[in-house]
VOPAGU-2260 file (C-alpha; in pm, 1 decimal, decimal comma):
REM VOPAGU-2260
SITE   aa  ch    i         X         Y         Z
SITE  MET   A    0   -3814,6    4827,1   -5344,6
SITE  THR   A    1   -3918,1    5007,6   -5007,0
SITE  LEU   A    2   -3925,8    4835,9   -4715,2
SITE  GLN   A    3   -4346,3    4760,5   -4703,3
SITE  GLU   A    4   -4290,5    4603,6   -5042,9
SITE  TYR   A    5   -3976,7    4360,5   -4899,5
SITE  LEU   A    6   -4194,7    4290,0   -4582,8
SITE  HIS   A    7   -4503,4    4294,7   -4836,5
SITE  ALA   A    8   -4306,6    4022,9   -5028,4
SITE  LEU   A    9   -4305,7    3782,7   -4697,9
SITE  THR   A   10   -4633,1    3745,1   -4636,3
SITE  GLY   A   11   -4710,2    3400,5   -4614,5
SITE  LYS   A   12   -4331,9    3290,0   -4600,1
SITE  SER   A   13   -4224,3    3170,1   -4260,4
SITE  VAL   A   14   -3933,5    3353,8   -4018,4
SITE  ALA   A   15   -3630,2    3265,0   -3857,4
SITE  VAL   A   16   -3399,9    3496,2   -3702,4
SITE  ILE   A   17   -3126,1    3365,9   -3568,3
SITE  GLY   A   18   -3049,7    3639,1   -3184,5
SITE  ILE   A   19   -3297,3    3720,9   -2992,8
SITE  GLY   A   20   -2958,6    4007,5   -2845,6
SITE  ILE   A   21   -3029,5    4414,3   -2822,7
SITE  SER   A   22   -2934,4    4439,0   -3227,3
SITE  ASN   A   23   -3167,3    4184,1   -3330,9
SITE  GLN   A   24   -3475,6    4352,7   -3110,5
SITE  PRO   A   25   -3614,7    4598,7   -3382,7
SITE  LEU   A   26   -3618,3    4314,0   -3699,8
SITE  LEU   A   27   -3799,1    4088,1   -3464,9
SITE  ARG   A   28   -4071,4    4398,9   -3381,9
SITE  LEU   A   29   -4063,9    4480,1   -3712,7
SITE  LEU   A   30   -4134,4    4103,9   -3854,1
SITE  LEU   A   31   -4410,7    4074,1   -3584,2
SITE  ALA   A   32   -4537,9    4358,2   -3613,9
SITE  ALA   A   33   -4609,5    4269,5   -3992,7
SITE  GLY   A   34   -4817,8    3954,9   -3892,6
SITE  LEU   A   35   -4505,5    3706,9   -4002,4
SITE  ASP   A   36   -4469,7    3320,5   -3896,0
SITE  VAL   A   37   -4141,2    3444,7   -3671,1
SITE  THR   A   38   -3878,9    3231,9   -3525,5
SITE  ALA   A   39   -3670,7    3394,6   -3281,0
SITE  CYS   A   40   -3330,7    3101,8   -3161,6
SITE  ASP   A   41   -3081,9    3195,5   -2963,6
SITE  ARG   A   42   -2860,2    2928,1   -2751,6
SITE  LYS   A   43   -2949,9    3150,1   -2484,7
SITE  ASP   A   44   -3227,2    2947,1   -2244,6
SITE  ARG   A   45   -3529,0    3098,3   -2145,1
SITE  ALA   A   46   -3379,1    3176,2   -1794,0
SITE  ALA   A   47   -3072,7    3387,3   -1961,6
SITE  LEU   A   48   -3276,5    3583,5   -2170,4
SITE  GLY   A   49   -3528,5    3686,3   -1888,8
SITE  ALA   A   50   -3838,8    3865,6   -1962,2
SITE  ALA   A   51   -3656,1    3900,6   -2314,4
SITE  ALA   A   52   -3832,0    3519,1   -2393,3
SITE  GLU   A   53   -4128,0    3633,7   -2177,1
SITE  GLU   A   54   -4245,3    3939,2   -2460,3
SITE  LEU   A   55   -4147,2    3830,4   -2753,3
SITE  GLU   A   56   -4381,2    3473,7   -2713,6
SITE  LYS   A   57   -4664,1    3731,2   -2588,4
SITE  SER   A   58   -4653,9    3867,8   -2955,4
SITE  GLY   A   59   -4669,5    3522,8   -3162,3
SITE  CYS   A   60   -4273,9    3455,1   -3133,1
SITE  LYS   A   61   -4201,9    3107,3   -3143,5
SITE  LEU   A   62   -3895,6    2999,4   -2926,1
SITE  ARG   A   63   -3570,6    2813,4   -3004,4
SITE  LEU   A   64   -3402,9    2781,0   -2821,7
SITE  GLY   A   65   -3068,6    2617,6   -2586,2
SITE  PRO   A   66   -2788,7    2452,5   -2722,4
SITE  ASP   A   67   -2939,2    2320,8   -3050,0
SITE  TYR   A   68   -3089,6    2603,1   -3180,7
SITE  LEU   A   69   -2987,8    2614,5   -3518,4
SITE  ALA   A   70   -3072,0    2134,3   -3531,3
SITE  GLY   A   71   -3346,8    2094,0   -3851,1
SITE  LEU   A   72   -3417,7    2517,9   -3951,6
SITE  ASP   A   73   -3623,9    2494,2   -4264,7
SITE  GLN   A   74   -3747,3    2881,2   -4213,8
SITE  ASP   A   75   -3858,4    3020,7   -4598,2
SITE  VAL   A   76   -3618,5    3270,8   -4501,4
SITE  ILE   A   77   -3352,8    3309,8   -4220,8
SITE  PHE   A   78   -3182,6    3636,4   -4104,4
SITE  ARG   A   79   -2776,2    3543,0   -3980,1
SITE  THR   A   80   -2615,1    3737,8   -3696,6
SITE  PRO   A   81   -2336,2    3881,5   -3791,4
SITE  GLY   A   82   -2162,1    3675,9   -3530,3
SITE  LEU   A   83   -2212,7    3334,7   -3721,6
SITE  HIS   A   84   -2048,7    3211,6   -3956,3
SITE  PRO   A   85   -2249,8    3109,7   -4275,3
SITE  ARG   A   86   -2092,4    2760,6   -4274,6
SITE  PHE   A   87   -2386,0    2693,9   -3997,5
SITE  LEU   A   88   -2614,1    2758,9   -4210,7
SITE  GLU   A   89   -2487,4    2554,9   -4485,1
SITE  ASP   A   90   -2794,2    2266,5   -4402,3
SITE  ALA   A   91   -3074,6    2466,2   -4412,5
SITE  LYS   A   92   -2974,0    2676,8   -4735,1
SITE  ALA   A   93   -2931,7    2316,3   -4942,3
SITE  ARG   A   94   -3305,3    2272,2   -4821,9
SITE  GLY   A   95   -3424,9    2529,1   -4984,9
SITE  SER   A   96   -3426,4    2790,4   -4719,7
SITE  GLU   A   97   -3313,3    3190,0   -4817,4
SITE  ILE   A   98   -3008,8    3331,2   -4590,7
SITE  THR   A   99   -3000,6    3681,5   -4575,9
SITE  SER   A  100   -2938,4    3978,1   -4250,7
SITE  GLU   A  101   -3081,8    4270,0   -4161,4
SITE  MET   A  102   -2807,7    4459,1   -4329,9
SITE  GLU   A  103   -2841,9    4321,0   -4610,6
SITE  VAL   A  104   -3177,7    4402,9   -4664,5
SITE  PHE   A  105   -3175,2    4709,1   -4599,6
SITE  PHE   A  106   -2886,3    4767,2   -4878,8
SITE  ARG   A  107   -3229,3    4659,7   -5088,4
SITE  VAL   A  108   -3476,0    4850,1   -4893,2
SITE  CYS   A  109   -3268,7    5217,3   -4800,9
SITE  PRO   A  110   -3349,6    5535,7   -5068,5
SITE  CYS   A  111   -3106,4    5713,4   -4989,3
SITE  PRO   A  112   -2753,0    5677,3   -5062,0
SITE  ILE   A  113   -2534,6    5448,4   -4893,6
SITE  ILE   A  114   -2163,8    5557,0   -4701,2
SITE  ALA   A  115   -2034,5    5251,2   -4582,6
SITE  VAL   A  116   -1692,6    5173,3   -4360,8
SITE  THR   A  117   -1494,2    4885,5   -4293,1
SITE  GLY   A  118   -1157,8    4757,8   -4226,2
SITE  SER   A  119    -900,3    4599,2   -3974,1
SITE  ASP   A  120    -879,0    4918,4   -3717,7
SITE  GLY   A  121   -1003,6    5262,9   -3729,6
SITE  LYS   A  122   -1382,0    5187,1   -3837,1
SITE  THR   A  123   -1582,3    5313,3   -3624,3
SITE  THR   A  124   -1399,1    5600,6   -3549,7
SITE  THR   A  125   -1383,4    5670,5   -3931,0
SITE  THR   A  126   -1749,9    5667,3   -3967,3
SITE  THR   A  127   -1831,1    5877,6   -3726,0
SITE  ILE   A  128   -1626,7    6120,2   -3822,5
SITE  ILE   A  129   -1815,5    6068,8   -4187,9
SITE  ALA   A  130   -2158,6    6089,2   -4030,4
SITE  ARG   A  131   -2070,5    6399,4   -3819,6
SITE  LEU   A  132   -1895,1    6602,5   -4074,7
SITE  LEU   A  133   -2196,1    6534,6   -4295,0
SITE  GLU   A  134   -2455,3    6723,4   -4034,7
SITE  ALA   A  135   -2226,8    6976,5   -3963,2
SITE  ALA   A  136   -2208,7    7040,4   -4333,2
SITE  GLY   A  137   -2621,9    6996,6   -4318,7
SITE  HIS   A  138   -2685,6    6677,3   -4413,6
SITE  THR   A  139   -2963,4    6468,5   -4271,4
SITE  VAL   A  140   -2796,5    6167,4   -4115,5
SITE  HIS   A  141   -2900,6    5758,9   -4070,1
SITE  LEU   A  142   -2561,0    5600,9   -3899,5
SITE  GLY   A  143   -2548,9    5241,1   -3840,2
SITE  GLY   A  144   -2429,4    4906,4   -3851,4
SITE  ASN   A  145   -2175,7    4714,0   -3675,2
SITE  ILE   A  146   -2170,3    5042,4   -3491,7
SITE  GLY   A  147   -2440,9    4921,4   -3304,0
SITE  HIS   A  148   -2744,8    5080,6   -3419,6
SITE  PRO   A  149   -2996,7    4913,0   -3702,0
SITE  LEU   A  150   -3147,4    5042,8   -3918,4
SITE  LEU   A  151   -3346,5    4833,9   -4111,5
SITE  ALA   A  152   -3677,0    4954,5   -3872,9
SITE  GLU   A  153   -3628,1    5325,2   -3950,2
SITE  ALA   A  154   -3583,8    5254,4   -4352,2
SITE  ASP   A  155   -3941,2    5426,3   -4388,2
SITE  SER   A  156   -3840,0    5754,7   -4239,0
SITE  ILE   A  157   -3552,0    5845,0   -4469,0
SITE  ARG   A  158   -3600,5    6034,7   -4684,2
SITE  SER   A  159   -3389,0    5989,9   -5058,6
SITE  THR   A  160   -3194,2    6348,4   -5018,0
SITE  ASP   A  161   -3055,8    6145,6   -4650,9
SITE  TRP   A  162   -2717,3    5940,9   -4651,2
SITE  ALA   A  163   -2672,6    5618,1   -4437,5
SITE  VAL   A  164   -2369,9    5629,9   -4330,7
SITE  VAL   A  165   -2269,9    5269,2   -4136,9
SITE  GLU   A  166   -1984,8    5063,9   -4037,8
SITE  LEU   A  167   -1990,6    4685,7   -4147,7
SITE  SER   A  168   -1797,3    4387,9   -4000,4
SITE  SER   A  169   -1630,6    4074,5   -4204,8
SITE  PHE   A  170   -1939,5    3862,8   -4052,4
SITE  GLN   A  171   -2204,1    4113,7   -4247,4
SITE  LEU   A  172   -2058,0    4168,2   -4551,6
SITE  MET   A  173   -1921,9    3756,9   -4590,3
SITE  THR   A  174   -2234,7    3716,4   -4793,3
SITE  MET   A  175   -2264,4    4074,8   -4952,3
SITE  GLU   A  176   -2385,6    4075,6   -5251,7
SITE  GLN   A  177   -2476,1    4471,8   -5298,8
SITE  SER   A  178   -2201,5    4734,5   -5248,3
SITE  PRO   A  179   -2253,0    5126,1   -5131,3
SITE  HIS   A  180   -2215,9    5486,2   -5307,0
SITE  ILE   A  181   -1907,2    5520,6   -5108,3
SITE  ALA   A  182   -1688,8    5280,6   -4961,6
SITE  VAL   A  183   -1365,8    5247,6   -4732,3
SITE  LEU   A  184   -1137,4    5050,8   -4663,4
SITE  THR   A  185    -976,1    5228,5   -4387,6
SITE  ASN   A  186    -709,4    4866,1   -4385,3
SITE  LEU   A  187    -637,3    4564,1   -4300,2
SITE  ALA   A  188    -436,0    4321,3   -4089,4
SITE  PRO   A  189    -482,3    3921,3   -3921,5
SITE  ASN   A  190    -841,3    3955,8   -3708,7
SITE  HIS   A  191   -1087,4    3719,0   -3612,9
SITE  LEU   A  192    -888,8    3463,2   -3777,0
SITE  ASP   A  193   -1066,5    3227,9   -3449,8
SITE  VAL   A  194   -1372,8    3284,5   -3686,2
SITE  HIS   A  195   -1265,8    3323,2   -4017,7
SITE  THR   A  196   -1149,3    2984,8   -4206,0
SITE  ASP   A  197    -780,4    3197,7   -4246,2
SITE  MET   A  198    -642,8    3534,4   -4400,9
SITE  ASP   A  199    -794,3    3485,1   -4755,4
SITE  GLU   A  200   -1194,0    3436,1   -4632,0
SITE  TYR   A  201   -1109,4    3700,8   -4389,7
SITE  VAL   A  202    -986,1    3953,8   -4640,9
SITE  ARG   A  203   -1229,6    3816,6   -4890,2
SITE  ALA   A  204   -1523,8    3913,4   -4704,3
SITE  LYS   A  205   -1382,3    4245,1   -4702,1
SITE  ALA   A  206   -1374,2    4330,3   -5038,0
SITE  ALA   A  207   -1739,2    4331,2   -5065,0
SITE  ILE   A  208   -1760,9    4653,6   -4928,2
SITE  PHE   A  209   -1603,0    4736,4   -5283,2
SITE  ILE   A  210   -1708,1    4444,3   -5541,9
SITE  HIS   A  211   -2036,6    4465,3   -5619,7
SITE  GLN   A  212   -2020,4    4869,7   -5751,3
SITE  GLY   A  213   -2101,4    5026,5   -6051,2
SITE  PRO   A  214   -1846,8    5300,0   -6191,8
SITE  GLU   A  215   -2071,5    5529,5   -6093,9
SITE  ASP   A  216   -1906,0    5485,7   -5728,5
SITE  THR   A  217   -1648,1    5564,7   -5474,3
SITE  ALA   A  218   -1394,3    5333,2   -5357,6
SITE  VAL   A  219   -1132,5    5459,6   -5062,1
SITE  PHE   A  220    -855,8    5227,8   -5009,4
SITE  ASN   A  221    -548,8    5266,7   -4828,1
SITE  GLY   A  222    -312,5    5343,4   -5014,4
SITE  ASP   A  223      12,4    5237,6   -4799,7
SITE  ASN   A  224    -148,7    4890,5   -4661,5
SITE  GLN   A  225     -23,3    4619,2   -4875,0
SITE  VAL   A  226    -341,6    4418,7   -4850,2
SITE  THR   A  227    -557,8    4703,8   -4970,8
SITE  ARG   A  228    -374,8    4868,5   -5181,2
SITE  SER   A  229    -338,4    4510,3   -5405,9
SITE  LEU   A  230    -720,1    4494,1   -5366,3
SITE  SER   A  231    -751,1    4789,8   -5485,8
SITE  ALA   A  232    -690,7    4687,3   -5838,1
SITE  ALA   A  233    -996,6    4493,1   -5849,7
SITE  ALA   A  234   -1250,9    4811,4   -5799,3
SITE  ILE   A  235   -1515,0    4904,6   -6073,6
SITE  GLY   A  236   -1558,6    5243,7   -5927,3
SITE  ALA   A  237   -1406,0    5507,4   -5914,1
SITE  LEU   A  238   -1064,1    5512,4   -5711,5
SITE  SER   A  239    -965,6    5761,6   -5422,4
SITE  TYR   A  240    -651,7    5665,5   -5201,5
SITE  PHE   A  241    -503,0    5797,1   -4815,3
SITE  MET   A  242    -158,3    5772,3   -4732,8
SITE  ALA   A  243     135,0    5883,7   -4615,4
SITE  GLU   A  244     357,1    5986,6   -4954,6
SITE  PRO   A  245     190,2    6161,9   -5274,9
SITE  SER   A  246     229,3    5851,9   -5516,1
SITE  ASP   A  247     200,8    5834,8   -5884,6
SITE  GLN   A  248     -77,8    5606,8   -5790,2
SITE  LEU   A  249    -252,1    5859,9   -5565,4
SITE  ARG   A  250    -423,1    6077,0   -5899,0
SITE  ARG   A  251    -790,2    6146,0   -5597,9
SITE  GLY   A  252    -693,4    6122,0   -5249,6
SITE  CYS   A  253    -540,3    6272,6   -4952,1
SITE  PHE   A  254    -186,4    6281,6   -4842,9
SITE  LEU   A  255      45,2    6416,2   -4629,8
SITE  ARG   A  256     255,7    6732,2   -4609,5
SITE  ASP   A  257     370,2    7026,2   -4416,3
SITE  ASN   A  258     263,7    6956,1   -4124,8
SITE  ALA   A  259    -136,2    6908,8   -4272,4
SITE  ILE   A  260    -340,3    6691,4   -4486,5
SITE  TRP   A  261    -352,8    6755,1   -4793,1
SITE  TYR   A  262    -587,3    6653,1   -5087,1
SITE  ARG   A  263    -522,8    6616,5   -5453,5
SITE  ASP   A  264    -748,0    6577,4   -5785,2
SITE  GLY   A  265    -598,8    6560,9   -6137,5
SITE  ALA   A  266    -340,7    6789,6   -6085,0
SITE  ALA   A  267    -556,6    7039,9   -5865,4
SITE  GLU   A  268    -361,0    7023,2   -5518,4
SITE  ARG   A  269    -475,8    7205,6   -5192,7
SITE  GLN   A  270    -456,7    7169,8   -4768,6
SITE  VAL   A  271    -780,2    7056,5   -4551,3
SITE  LEU   A  272    -621,4    7042,0   -4213,4
SITE  PRO   A  273    -279,6    7097,3   -4060,7
SITE  LEU   A  274    -258,5    6814,0   -3846,4
SITE  SER   A  275    -204,1    7041,6   -3528,3
SITE  GLY   A  276    -594,0    7152,4   -3567,5
SITE  ILE   A  277    -686,5    6733,7   -3507,3
SITE  LEU   A  278    -778,7    6733,9   -3112,9
SITE  LEU   A  279    -752,6    6349,6   -3122,7
SITE  PRO   A  280    -442,4    6185,8   -3036,5
SITE  GLY   A  281    -235,7    5949,2   -3237,4
SITE  ARG   A  282    -144,6    5891,3   -3608,6
SITE  HIS   A  283    -431,6    5636,6   -3652,0
SITE  ASN   A  284    -648,8    5898,7   -3647,1
SITE  VAL   A  285    -473,9    6127,6   -3873,7
SITE  GLU   A  286    -626,3    5799,3   -4102,1
SITE  ASN   A  287    -915,6    5831,1   -4007,2
SITE  TYR   A  288    -948,7    6148,1   -4117,8
SITE  MET   A  289    -769,1    6096,2   -4427,5
SITE  ALA   A  290    -957,5    5869,3   -4429,6
SITE  ALA   A  291   -1293,4    6001,0   -4389,7
SITE  ILE   A  292   -1229,1    6350,2   -4592,6
SITE  CYS   A  293   -1169,2    6099,1   -4945,6
SITE  ALA   A  294   -1512,1    6011,3   -4812,1
SITE  VAL   A  295   -1686,3    6315,9   -4820,3
SITE  GLN   A  296   -1586,0    6512,4   -5085,1
SITE  GLY   A  297   -1775,0    6703,1   -5290,2
SITE  LEU   A  298   -2022,3    6700,6   -4947,8
SITE  VAL   A  299   -1858,6    6916,8   -4702,7
SITE  PRO   A  300   -1592,4    7214,7   -4716,2
SITE  ASP   A  301   -1293,1    7258,9   -4595,9
SITE  GLU   A  302   -1401,3    7461,7   -4312,7
SITE  THR   A  303   -1682,9    7233,0   -4182,5
SITE  ILE   A  304   -1419,6    6959,4   -4150,7
SITE  ARG   A  305   -1125,1    7183,5   -3986,0
SITE  ASP   A  306   -1395,3    7344,9   -3732,8
SITE  PHE   A  307   -1476,3    6966,5   -3669,1
SITE  ALA   A  308   -1178,9    6818,7   -3647,3
SITE  GLY   A  309   -1090,2    7116,1   -3351,8
SITE  THR   A  310   -1341,0    7015,1   -3099,9
SITE  PHE   A  311   -1420,8    6610,1   -3177,2
SITE  GLY   A  312   -1286,6    6423,3   -2888,0
SITE  GLY   A  313   -1318,9    6052,6   -2982,2
SITE  VAL   A  314   -1568,1    5776,9   -2958,7
SITE  GLU   A  315   -1660,3    5565,9   -2656,2
SITE  HIS   A  316   -1337,4    5325,1   -2582,4
SITE  ARG   A  317   -1091,0    5436,4   -2819,7
SITE  ILE   A  318    -782,8    5606,8   -2660,3
SITE  GLU   A  319   -1115,8    5780,8   -2463,4
SITE  LEU   A  320    -979,2    5994,4   -2168,1
SITE  VAL   A  321   -1138,7    5869,0   -1853,9
SITE  ARG   A  322    -981,5    6085,2   -1632,2
SITE  GLU   A  323    -683,7    6287,7   -1434,1
SITE  ARG   A  324    -560,2    6229,4   -1122,5
SITE  GLY   A  325    -286,2    6420,2    -951,7
SITE  GLY   A  326     -93,5    6420,1   -1265,5
SITE  VAL   A  327    -211,0    6087,0   -1411,8
SITE  ARG   A  328    -417,4    6092,3   -1691,1
SITE  TRP   A  329    -593,1    5689,6   -1741,6
SITE  TYR   A  330    -687,8    5596,0   -2139,3
SITE  ASN   A  331    -975,8    5353,3   -2173,6
SITE  ASP   A  332    -907,4    5178,9   -2529,7
SITE  SER   A  333   -1107,3    4878,7   -2459,3
SITE  ILE   A  334   -1212,0    4855,1   -2818,1
SITE  ALA   A  335    -821,9    4701,6   -2894,9
SITE  SER   A  336    -902,2    4397,3   -2897,8
SITE  SER   A  337    -605,0    4308,6   -3166,1
SITE  PRO   A  338    -229,8    4378,6   -3129,2
SITE  SER   A  339    -276,5    4606,4   -3443,1
SITE  ARG   A  340    -518,1    4845,4   -3259,2
SITE  THR   A  341    -278,8    4826,8   -2958,2
SITE  ILE   A  342     -18,6    4969,2   -3129,6
SITE  ALA   A  343    -155,6    5260,7   -3304,7
SITE  GLY   A  344    -275,4    5339,4   -3008,0
SITE  LEU   A  345      47,4    5307,8   -2797,5
SITE  ARG   A  346     180,0    5478,1   -3056,7
SITE  SER   A  347     -42,0    5747,7   -3006,1
SITE  PHE   A  348     135,5    5899,8   -2678,3
SITE  PRO   A  349     511,1    6051,3   -2666,4
SITE  ASP   A  350     664,6    5919,7   -2415,9
SITE  GLN   A  351     615,1    5571,7   -2280,7
SITE  VAL   A  352     271,2    5412,5   -2062,0
SITE  ILE   A  353     179,9    5212,5   -1831,2
SITE  LEU   A  354     -40,8    4954,9   -2031,8
SITE  ILE   A  355    -273,4    4705,0   -1899,4
SITE  ALA   A  356    -313,0    4466,2   -2192,0
SITE  GLY   A  357    -470,9    4131,6   -2172,6
SITE  GLY   A  358    -765,8    3883,4   -2299,7
SITE  LYS   A  359    -913,6    3596,7   -2486,5
SITE  ASP   A  360    -700,8    3470,9   -2815,2
SITE  LYS   A  361    -855,0    3520,4   -3130,1
SITE  GLY   A  362    -597,3    3322,0   -3266,5
SITE  VAL   A  363    -367,2    3623,7   -3424,8
SITE  SER   A  364      33,1    3656,0   -3393,9
SITE  TYR   A  365     121,0    3886,8   -3129,6
SITE  ASP   A  366     502,3    3867,2   -3259,4
SITE  SER   A  367     460,9    4197,8   -3384,8
SITE  LEU   A  368     327,9    4368,0   -3056,8
SITE  GLY   A  369     587,3    4239,9   -2857,7
SITE  PRO   A  370     888,3    4543,4   -2967,2
SITE  VAL   A  371     626,3    4822,4   -2997,8
SITE  ILE   A  372     558,0    4693,3   -2589,7
SITE  ASN   A  373     918,8    4762,5   -2522,2
SITE  GLU   A  374     978,5    5088,3   -2718,1
SITE  HIS   A  375     679,2    5255,0   -2556,3
SITE  VAL   A  376     533,4    5104,9   -2214,8
SITE  LYS   A  377     704,3    5092,8   -1854,6
SITE  LEU   A  378     512,0    4923,2   -1695,8
SITE  LEU   A  379     334,9    4651,5   -1834,8
SITE  ILE   A  380     -25,4    4484,6   -1645,2
SITE  LEU   A  381     -99,9    4153,1   -1815,8
SITE  CYS   A  382    -498,5    4026,1   -1739,9
SITE  GLY   A  383    -643,5    3716,1   -1830,5
SITE  ALA   A  384    -605,1    3470,2   -2078,4
SITE  THR   A  385    -329,8    3570,5   -2360,9
SITE  ALA   A  386    -104,7    3717,6   -2083,0
SITE  GLY   A  387     147,5    3419,7   -2103,5
SITE  VAL   A  388     156,7    3571,8   -2479,8
SITE  ILE   A  389     156,4    3881,0   -2499,0
SITE  ARG   A  390     496,4    3825,0   -2237,6
SITE  GLN   A  391     620,2    3614,2   -2460,4
SITE  SER   A  392     641,5    3835,7   -2706,3
SITE  VAL   A  393     738,7    4087,0   -2507,1
SITE  GLU   A  394    1016,1    3854,9   -2415,5
SITE  LYS   A  395    1169,6    3750,2   -2685,5
SITE  ALA   A  396    1184,4    4083,9   -2934,6
SITE  GLU   A  397    1479,3    4209,4   -3053,3
SITE  ASN   A  398    1454,9    4531,6   -2791,8
SITE  TYR   A  399    1396,6    4380,1   -2480,4
SITE  ARG   A  400    1611,4    4550,7   -2150,5
SITE  GLY   A  401    1392,1    4343,5   -1946,3
SITE  LEU   A  402    1056,6    4518,9   -1950,6
SITE  GLU   A  403     888,9    4476,7   -1613,0
SITE  ILE   A  404     578,2    4225,8   -1624,5
SITE  VAL   A  405     349,3    4234,6   -1377,6
SITE  GLU   A  406      82,0    3907,4   -1379,0
SITE  VAL   A  407    -237,1    3982,8   -1199,6
SITE  SER   A  408    -554,9    3754,0   -1183,7
SITE  GLU   A  409    -858,0    4037,8   -1211,7
SITE  TYR   A  410    -908,2    4416,8   -1360,0
SITE  PRO   A  411    -901,7    4552,2   -1021,0
SITE  ASP   A  412    -589,1    4429,0    -921,8
SITE  ALA   A  413    -435,1    4594,1   -1223,3
SITE  VAL   A  414    -588,4    4958,6   -1191,2
SITE  ALA   A  415    -482,6    4947,1    -809,1
SITE  LEU   A  416    -105,2    4840,1    -919,1
SITE  ALA   A  417    -152,7    5118,4   -1170,5
SITE  ASP   A  418    -261,0    5374,8    -957,0
SITE  ARG   A  419      22,4    5243,9    -715,7
SITE  ARG   A  420     334,6    5273,4    -906,4
SITE  SER   A  421     195,2    5592,1   -1206,3
SITE  ALA   A  422     334,3    5915,4   -1067,0
SITE  ALA   A  423     228,1    6300,3   -1252,7
SITE  GLY   A  424     285,9    6303,7   -1601,0
SITE  ASP   A  425     249,5    5966,9   -1643,1
SITE  VAL   A  426     -39,0    5791,1   -1883,8
SITE  VAL   A  427    -184,7    5494,3   -1805,2
SITE  ILE   A  428    -393,3    5301,8   -2083,4
SITE  LEU   A  429    -552,3    4982,3   -2128,1
SITE  SER   A  430    -500,0    4892,0   -2472,1
SITE  PRO   A  431    -560,0    4460,0   -2431,2
SITE  ALA   A  432    -506,6    4301,9   -2779,0
SITE  SER   A  433    -718,8    4047,4   -2690,6
SITE  THR   A  434   -1104,7    4015,7   -2720,7
SITE  SER   A  435   -1301,7    4011,9   -2472,1
SITE  PHE   A  436   -1501,5    3683,3   -2426,0
SITE  ASP   A  437   -1282,0    3575,5   -2155,5
SITE  ARG   A  438   -1468,4    3699,7   -1837,0
SITE  PHE   A  439   -1723,3    3998,4   -2019,3
SITE  LYS   A  440   -1982,8    3991,6   -2274,4
SITE  ASN   A  441   -1804,6    4277,6   -2507,4
SITE  PHE   A  442   -1591,1    4492,2   -2547,2
SITE  GLU   A  443   -1801,0    4806,0   -2411,7
SITE  GLU   A  444   -1874,2    4602,3   -2110,8
SITE  ARG   A  445   -1487,2    4555,8   -2048,1
SITE  GLY   A  446   -1434,6    4969,0   -2109,9
SITE  ARG   A  447   -1740,5    5090,2   -1865,5
SITE  VAL   A  448   -1570,2    4825,6   -1607,2
SITE  PHE   A  449   -1243,2    4999,0   -1596,2
SITE  LYS   A  450   -1377,2    5322,9   -1644,6
SITE  GLU   A  451   -1578,3    5332,9   -1322,6
SITE  LEU   A  452   -1256,2    5078,9   -1105,0
SITE  VAL   A  453   -1070,4    5402,9   -1216,9
SITE  ARG   A  454   -1312,8    5653,1   -1151,1
SITE  LYS   A  455   -1351,5    5482,4    -812,7
SITE  LEU   A  456    -996,0    5592,3    -723,0
SITE  PRO   A  457   -1010,2    5836,8    -418,1
């Protein structure tokens, strides 16, 4: 089915789109341009939406705004925004509405092979590496999904010889009934438990990335992660693993030997990428490269992988070097909205760092974070709603030896304190281990504010 055929099939049906944010703007324009009966629904009121509301109405769109924006929905087709749990649309589904999403429809109409990446950590960096490697090898690539770029409206311009590379969140995957040609599961740890019913639901959602594959497809799993390794038993397609130590389980995939990434395919083994050739810091980025190398086997030459790894400086908000000032390096790791992500960031540096952390709690345990902070941090600056639980995880850890912890009320105070207390050779890193929603719209805004404060330091 092509995109135009799908839109034609909607003729005469009523359509609702949940969420009037930036990511849904192309979808709304696409549906309205097709002459469909479209209702846009959003919790925000007209004043908060500003000019966007007026522009939609001028295009013929109906609006349902405010706290009751989900009440009584009965449109024939409802596009769910990724952040909305499907349970909130159960009544509409019972009334006969078809519940779908921009990404689900894209999977139906995309004319080219799809590589998709999910996991608790490393999704965006791994997705970006895969896309850039394919581009470096001469392929035409369409990068999107949870990485911030919706692709459905562009489906007509995609050729069958292209590649679509998408990042998928657990929320996008919850109702997916189609899997990509190549699926990558980076790792799984407790995350988003403030939205998901429990860890089991979270894991089931992630498994949708490979559960609908066929025998001709490929699924890439983290062999060192207990959850992903156990999930791999349900995979139908060809299996590929990445892991630190090669094992009997590793018949195809990546492993580490002699400070390099190697690839095994049956009895054949070859060195692909020396670790010294990876510009990005951190063991977790080694894992990201192993996952990406598994995904692009047969598509990207090893020489291209080596050339790319030596020049790729990473993705914004992911251990991003903001500036070096007076011998002090400042890093923005605002993407770290979970303890496991912050742990990976702290382990990226050989020496102890000054850490700025804290934000909104999303229902996960911080117990694992405390010992790592004690080991890798010389000064802990806390700011946000989770300051207390992070402090508690540090002070109750067995290796706590009186690490200095300072709580501040605002981010400018945190940056100013870190500036006063740092000296040449130090690293200061924002790695919150929490979501941004206590005071920011998203982690991107949090990271941009941090970078602006750092760049303004005299």
